[in-house]
C-alpha positions in Angstrom: -14.8 -8.2 -16.4 -15.7 -9.0 -20.1 -19.2 -9.3 -20.8 -20.4 -10.9 -24.5 -22.8 -8.1 -26.1 -23.8 -10.7 -29.0 -24.8 -13.9 -27.4 -25.1 -14.9 -30.9 -23.9 -13.7 -34.6 -26.4 -11.4 -36.3 -25.1 -12.9 -39.5 -21.9 -14.6 -40.1 -19.3 -13.9 -37.7 -19.4 -11.6 -34.6 -16.7 -10.1 -36.5 -18.8 -9.3 -39.4 -21.6 -8.5 -37.6 -19.5 -6.0 -35.3 -18.3 -4.2 -38.6 -21.4 -4.4 -40.1 -23.4 -2.3 -37.2 -20.5 -0.3 -36.1 -21.6 2.8 -38.0 -24.9 2.5 -36.7 -23.7 2.4 -32.8 -21.4 5.5 -33.5 -24.7 6.9 -35.0 -26.8 6.1 -31.6 -23.3 7.4 -29.5 -23.2 10.9 -31.3 -27.1 11.3 -30.9 -27.1 10.4 -27.1 -24.2 13.0 -26.3 -25.8 15.8 -28.5 -29.4 15.1 -26.1 -27.3 14.8 -22.9 -25.3 17.7 -23.5 -28.6 19.5 -24.5 -30.3 18.4 -21.3 -27.2 19.2 -19.0 -27.2 23.0 -20.1 -30.9 23.2 -19.4 -30.1 22.3 -15.8 -27.5 25.2 -15.1 -24.5 23.0 -15.6 -21.7 24.2 -17.7 -19.2 22.2 -19.5 -21.0 18.8 -19.6 -19.5 17.3 -22.7 -16.5 16.1 -21.0 -18.6 14.0 -18.5 -21.0 12.5 -21.0 -18.1 11.4 -23.1 -16.5 9.4 -20.5 -19.9 8.6 -19.0 -20.6 6.9 -22.8 -17.2 5.4 -23.1 -17.6 3.6 -19.5 -21.0 2.3 -21.2 -20.3 1.9 -24.6 -16.7 -0.4 -24.2 -14.2 -1.0 -26.6 -13.6 -2.8 -29.9 -10.7 -5.2 -30.5 -10.2 -7.5 -33.9 -11.0 -10.2 -31.8 -14.4 -9.4 -30.0 -16.6 -6.5 -28.8 -16.4 -6.3 -24.9 -18.0 -3.6 -22.8 -16.0 -2.9 -19.2 -18.6 -3.2 -16.1 -19.1 0.6 -15.5 -18.7 0.2 -11.5 -14.6 -1.1 -12.2 -13.8 2.3 -13.9 -12.1 4.9 -12.8 -14.8 7.5 -13.5 -17.6 5.8 -11.5 -17.4 8.1 -8.8 -20.9 8.3 -7.7 -20.5 5.5 -5.3 -17.9 7.8 -3.7 -19.6 10.9 -3.0 -20.9 11.0 0.8 -23.9 12.9 -1.0 -24.6 10.4 -3.6 -23.0 7.1 -2.5 -26.4 6.0 -1.0 -28.3 6.0 -4.5 -26.6 3.0 -5.8 -26.3 4.8 -9.1 -22.8 4.8 -11.3 -21.1 7.7 -13.3 -19.3 11.1 -12.6 -20.8 13.5 -10.0 -22.3 16.2 -10.9 -20.5 18.3 -8.4 -22.0 22.1 -9.3 -25.5 20.7 -8.1 -24.5 18.7 -5.1 -21.7 20.8 -3.6 -23.1 24.1 -2.1 -20.7 25.6 -0.1 -18.2 28.3 -1.3 -14.4 27.1 -1.0 -12.9 29.6 1.3 -10.2 30.3 -1.1 -12.5 31.8 -3.2 -13.4 34.3 -0.7 -9.6 35.0 0.2 -8.3 34.7 -2.9 -10.7 35.8 -5.5 -8.7 35.6 -8.8 -7.6 31.7 -7.8 -7.8 29.3 -10.7 -10.0 26.4 -9.5 -10.7 23.1 -11.2 -13.7 22.5 -13.3 -14.8 19.6 -11.5 -15.8 17.1 -14.3 -11.9 17.5 -15.6 -10.7 14.6 -17.0 -6.7 13.1 -17.0 -7.4 9.9 -19.9 -5.7 6.9 -18.7 -4.5 6.1 -22.6 -2.7 9.0 -24.2 -0.8 7.2 -26.9 -2.4 6.5 -30.7 -0.7 3.7 -32.5 0.2 2.3 -29.3 2.5 -0.7 -29.3 1.6 -1.7 -25.8 -2.2 -1.1 -26.1 -3.1 -4.5 -24.8 -0.8 -4.3 -21.4 -3.1 -1.0 -20.5 -5.4 -1.3 -17.7 -8.9 -1.1 -19.0 -9.8 0.9 -15.6 -8.1 4.0 -16.9 -9.1 3.9 -20.2 -11.9 6.5 -19.9 -9.9 9.0 -17.9 -9.7 9.7 -14.7 -11.2 12.9 -12.5 -8.1 15.7 -11.0 -8.0 15.6 -7.8 -7.7 19.9 -6.9 -9.3 22.2 -5.4 -12.8 23.5 -7.1 -14.8 26.9 -6.3 -17.6 24.6 -4.8 -17.0 22.0 -2.0 -19.3 19.8 0.1 -18.3 20.1 3.5 -18.5 23.0 5.9 -15.3 23.7 6.7 -16.4 24.6 10.3 -18.1 21.5 10.6 -15.0 19.5 9.7 -13.0 17.3 12.4 -10.2 15.2 10.4 -7.7 13.0 11.5 -4.6 11.4 9.5 -3.3 7.8 10.2 0.3 6.5 8.7 0.2 2.9 8.5 2.5 0.0 7.3 6.6 0.6 7.5 8.5 3.8 7.5 8.9 5.9 4.0 10.7 9.2 3.3 8.3 11.7 3.3 5.9 10.9 5.8 6.5 13.5 8.0 6.0 16.0 4.8 2.6 14.7 4.2 1.3 14.9 7.9 2.6 18.5 7.8 1.0 19.5 4.5 -2.3 17.7 5.0 -2.4 19.7 8.4 -1.1 23.3 6.9 -3.7 22.7 4.0 -6.6 22.2 6.1 -5.8 24.7 8.7 -4.4 27.7 6.4 -7.1 27.2 3.4 -9.7 25.9 4.9 -10.1 26.9 8.2 -10.3 23.9 10.1 -9.3 23.7 13.7 -9.6 20.1 14.6 -7.3 18.2 13.4 -6.2 14.5 14.9 -2.8 12.7 14.6 -3.4 9.3 15.1 -0.9 7.3 16.5 0.5 3.5 15.6 -1.3 3.3 12.2 -4.8 1.6 12.0 -3.8 0.6 15.8 -4.5 4.3 17.4 -8.1 4.3 15.5 -9.0 0.5 16.9 -7.7 1.3 20.3 -7.5 5.2 21.0 -6.9 5.0 24.4 -4.0 2.8 24.4 -2.5 4.7 21.2 -3.7 8.7 22.4 -4.1 10.8 19.1 -1.9 14.1 19.0 -3.7 17.5 18.4 -2.2 18.9 15.1 -1.7 22.2 14.3 0.8 24.4 12.2 3.0 25.0 15.4 3.4 21.2 15.6 4.1 20.4 12.3 6.3 23.3 11.1 9.6 21.5 11.1 8.5 18.0 11.0 9.8 17.6 7.4 13.5 18.1 8.2 13.6 14.5 9.8 12.8 11.1 8.7 10.1 8.8 10.2 6.9 9.7 11.0 6.1 11.7 14.1 2.5 9.7 14.6 4.7 6.7 14.4 3.6 4.6 11.6 2.4 0.9 12.6 1.3 -2.4 11.2 -2.3 -4.4 11.8 -4.6 -3.3 14.3 -7.6 -2.9 11.9 -11.5 -3.5 12.7 -13.7 -1.7 10.2 -16.3 -1.9 13.0 -14.5 -0.8 15.8 -13.1 2.2 13.5 -16.2 3.6 12.3 -17.2 3.3 16.0 -14.3 5.0 17.0 -14.5 7.6 14.3 -18.1 8.4 15.8 -17.3 8.8 19.2 -14.9 11.1 18.4 -17.0 13.1 15.5 -14.3 12.6 13.0 -15.8 13.3 9.7 -12.6 13.4 7.4 -10.1 10.7 7.6 -6.6 10.6 5.7 -4.8 7.1 5.2 -1.0 7.5 4.4 -0.4 3.7 3.2 0.2 1.3 0.5 -2.0 -1.5 -1.5 -3.3 -3.4 2.0 -3.7 -0.1 3.9 -5.7 1.5 1.1 -7.6 -1.9 0.9 -8.5 -1.8 4.1 -9.5 1.6 4.2 -11.7 0.6 1.3 -13.4 -1.9 4.0 -13.6 1.0 6.2 -15.7 2.7 3.5 -18.1 0.1 2.8 -18.8 0.0 6.8 -19.3 3.6 6.7 -21.6 3.5 3.9 -23.7 0.3 5.5 -24.4 2.6 8.3 -24.9 5.6 6.2 -22.2 7.1 8.0 -21.1 10.5 6.4 -17.2 10.5 6.4 -14.4 11.5 3.3 -12.1 8.7 3.6 -9.2 9.5 1.6 -5.9 7.7 1.0 -2.4 9.1 0.0 -0.4 6.1 -1.5 3.0 5.0 0.1 5.4 2.2 -0.9 9.0 2.7 -1.1 9.1 -0.2 -3.7 6.8 2.1 -6.1 4.3 -0.6 -6.5 1.3 1.1 -6.5 -1.3 0.1 -9.3 -1.9 3.1 -11.8 0.0 6.0 -10.5 3.0 7.3 -11.9 4.9 6.8 -8.9 4.6 6.7 -5.1 6.3 9.5 -2.7 9.6 8.5 -0.8 10.3 6.7 -4.0 12.9 9.2 -5.5 14.4 9.7 -2.4 15.0 6.1 -1.9 16.6 5.8 -5.5 19.0 8.7 -4.4 20.1 6.9 -1.2 20.5 3.7 -2.7 22.7 5.6 -5.8 24.9 6.5 -3.5 25.1 3.2 -1.4 26.1 1.4 -5.4 29.0 4.4 -5.7 30.1 2.6 -2.5 30.2 -0.8 -3.7 31.8 0.7 -7.1 34.6 1.9 -5.1 35.1 -1.3 -3.2 35.0 -3.4 -6.4 37.6 -1.2 -8.5 39.8 -1.1 -5.7 40.5 -4.8 -5.6 41.6 -7.4 -8.1 38.7 -9.2 -9.8 36.6 -7.6 -7.4 32.4 -7.6 -7.5 30.3 -5.3 -5.6 27.0 -6.3 -4.7 24.1 -4.2 -3.1 21.0 -5.2 -2.1 18.0 -3.0 -2.3 14.4 -2.8 -1.1 11.6 -4.6 -3.6 9.8 -7.5 -2.2 7.7 -8.0 -5.3 9.1 -4.6 -7.4 12.1 -4.3 -8.9 12.3 -0.5 -9.3 14.5 0.7 -6.8 17.0 -1.8 -8.1 16.2 -0.7 -11.7 16.0 3.1 -11.0 19.0 3.4 -8.8 21.1 1.4 -11.4 20.1 4.0 -14.5 20.9 6.9 -12.0 24.5 5.4 -11.1 25.3 4.3 -14.5 27.8 1.7 -13.2 26.0 -0.9 -12.6 26.6 -4.1 -14.7 23.5 -6.5 -13.7 20.2 -5.3 -12.3 18.3 -8.8 -10.7 14.5 -7.9 -10.1 11.5 -10.3 -8.4 10.0 -9.9 -12.4 12.7 -12.3 -14.1 13.7 -15.8 -13.1 17.5 -16.0 -13.9 20.0 -19.0 -13.8 22.8 -19.1 -11.2 25.0 -20.6 -14.5 24.0 -17.5 -16.4 25.2 -15.0 -14.0 28.3 -16.5 -13.6 28.9 -16.4 -17.4 28.4 -12.7 -17.0 30.6 -12.0 -14.1 33.5 -14.1 -16.2 33.0 -12.0 -19.3 32.9 -8.7 -17.1 35.8 -9.3 -15.3 37.8 -10.4 -18.2 36.6 -7.4 -19.6 37.6 -4.9 -17.0 38.2 -6.5 -14.1 35.3 -5.0 -11.8 31.7 -5.6 -11.7 29.1 -4.2 -9.7 25.6 -6.0 -9.2 22.3 -4.5 -7.6 19.8 -7.0 -6.6 16.4 -6.4 -5.2 15.3 -8.4 -2.0 12.7 -10.4 -3.8 14.9 -11.6 -6.5 16.1 -14.6 -7.2 13.4 -16.4 -4.5 13.6 -19.6 -7.2 17.0 -19.5 -5.4 16.4 -19.5 -2.0 12.8 -20.2 -1.2 12.0 -20.4 2.4 8.4 -22.2 1.7 7.4 -20.4 5.2 4.4 -17.9 6.0 4.9 -15.2 8.8 1.9 -14.2 10.9 -0.1 -12.4 9.0 0.3 -15.0 6.0 3.0 -13.2 4.0 5.7 -15.6 2.2 9.2 -15.2 4.4 11.9 -14.6 1.3 14.7 -16.1 1.5 18.3 -14.0 1.6 19.1 -13.6 -2.1 21.9 -11.3 -1.4 24.0 -13.2 0.7 23.5 -16.5 -1.4 24.8 -14.3 -4.3 27.7 -13.1 -2.5 28.7 -16.8 -1.6 28.0 -18.1 -4.8 30.3 -15.7 -6.0 33.0 -15.7 -3.4 33.0 -19.7 -4.2 33.4 -19.0 -8.2 35.7 -16.4 -7.9 38.4 -18.2 -5.1 40.2 -20.2 -7.2 41.2 -16.9 -9.4 41.9 -14.8 -6.5 38.7 -13.0 -6.6 36.2 -11.7 -4.5 32.5 -10.1 -3.8 31.8 -7.0 -1.5 28.2 -7.2 0.0 26.6 -4.1 0.9 23.4 -4.6 2.6 21.6 -0.9 3.2 18.6 -2.4 4.3 15.8 0.4 6.1 18.9 3.0 5.5 17.3 4.0 2.3 13.8 4.6 4.0 14.8 6.4 7.3 16.5 9.3 5.7 15.1 13.2 5.3 13.3 13.3 2.3 14.8 15.5 -0.9 13.7 19.1 -2.0 11.5 17.4 -5.3 10.1 14.9 -3.3 9.0 17.1 -0.6 7.5 19.2 -3.3 5.6 15.9 -4.6 4.4 15.6 -1.2 3.0 18.5 -1.0 1.1 18.1 -4.1 -0.1 14.7 -2.6 -1.3 16.1 0.6 -3.0 19.5 -0.9 -5.0 17.4 -3.5 -5.8 15.0 -0.7 -7.2 17.6 1.1 -9.1 19.2 -2.1 -10.7 15.8 -2.6 -11.7 15.4 1.0 -13.2 18.7 1.0 -15.5 18.0 -2.3 -16.9 15.0 -0.5 -15.1 11.9 -1.9 -15.0 9.2 -0.2 -13.1 5.4 -0.8 -10.4 7.0 -3.0 -6.9 7.5 -3.4 -4.9 10.3 -5.1 -2.0 10.2 -7.6 -0.1 11.3 -10.6 -1.0 9.8 -14.1 1.0 11.3 -16.4 1.8 13.5 -13.8 -1.2 15.3 -13.1 -3.3 14.3 -9.7 -6.4 12.2 -9.9 -8.8 10.3 -7.8 -8.9 6.6 -8.5 -11.7 4.2 -6.1 -9.3 2.7 -3.5 -11.0 -0.8 -4.3 -9.1 -0.3 -7.8 -5.8 0.2 -5.9 -6.2 -2.2 -3.6 -6.6 -5.0 -6.3 -2.9 -6.3 -6.7 0.6 -4.5 -7.3 2.5 -2.6 -9.9 5.8 -4.3 -11.2 8.3 -3.8 -13.9 7.1 -4.7 -17.1 10.2 -6.3 -19.0 8.8 -4.6 -22.1 8.8 -0.9 -20.5 11.5 1.8 -21.9 12.6 1.8 -18.4 13.8 -2.1 -18.0 14.8 -2.1 -21.5 16.7 1.0 -20.4 18.1 -0.2 -18.1 18.9 -3.6 -19.9 21.3 -1.5 -22.4 22.9 0.7 -19.7 24.2 -2.1 -18.3 25.2 -3.8 -21.0 23.3 -6.8 -19.5 23.2 -10.1 -22.0 19.9 -11.5 -23.1 19.8 -14.5 -20.9 19.5 -12.3 -17.6 16.9 -9.7 -19.2 14.1 -11.4 -18.7 13.1 -10.6 -22.7 13.2 -14.5 -23.7 10.6 -14.9 -21.1 8.6 -12.4 -22.6 8.4 -13.8 -25.8 7.2 -17.0 -24.5 4.5 -15.5 -23.1 
């Protein structure tokens, strides 16, 4: 949301007015920051400057060559007062003064007195590149930074009063059991929480706990679950009803809920947060982002993605073996990625044996594909193609929606297979089509991915114990931060054709310009 600060030019144009008065604005901001630092210090609060800087930046806005704009502070990731159970009813905005509000000493501070704890106002800046060539593409919600999501010395919740629950929603993804395990262990061992429920069947288990009975979780139950794929809680879709769920949370005495799922799950969690806010019902709702497609906004990556890419890379090698063992052979692998091509792109980069990557973000013509097939086969007599399931829908669109309103996608994999077979048949060539489908999501999580799950799960617990609600934890510049769930639910992250990753993929695969999407980018 952009607001014109000057309704009319003070003199000349708005731009000239801005340039003339900008030094004055800087002086005013500096005086405000100096006064604020002194006031905060008098209240006994340490290191307030980071909070003041973030708050001032939220209000002050940014300068562009074209106009002065101010972001609505409510849409800023540092606006967390509406997302702390001690301040969410106030209607105020900005950062939370946790040192004043959180009165409970973290049990870890007693058991491990030399343990390092975060300053609660530590910020990770969203935009870290000076003279950024892609500044116009950066999301303004992160411009003023994000609060780190780790353990602090002072927490809001008294651990003995916490009754926690964890729910896994949507489809399967490598690492779900790792998240369940580490949330349980952190609550149990680090905070002494002894009442932890595993909600079965996604939101269905919260809307109808009699039909989907919850499981009592403890370390002995979750000890070895990370060694197998899937979810011991049976992830499920649908079943969301904010009023019913709040009724059941109150009936079961749950005051801490961890929602594991994608943008739809976190969007529903935001509605749940709003219903709890309306009732004045104190509950910390903290999301852990899940998407095998890696399409969650803002965050570097989602858990399970690295494992899926590793599995996909192995399957691409199978297609390469088939293609290289045949005269004019073309191996085709269809991978997950309805709206974003991250799996296909990264699997191609990891395997380094792919000649063409088709992703939903890039529209291509079949004529250009066949020209590239002919050129590649002429050069080396074989070819490998990785195609995301949502790519090329302009060629296979069904025009239908499912019961939830989502578009039913056509099968680009079989269409591409048939087109290439028809094209190569006169010359004696053929394709080898592999659709691994659910194989890459039902596998056991790999080592580094499990470590990442451990970080996410523990920081989700720390964030909840600090009293935050209606937020999601995830990495920005490889540091775990918290972002309001409303912002996460605003859309999906997609591969940018201007990104270094996609352009590296283009170069690694030696793709022709017509199939890269770069021409589309120039037109925009």
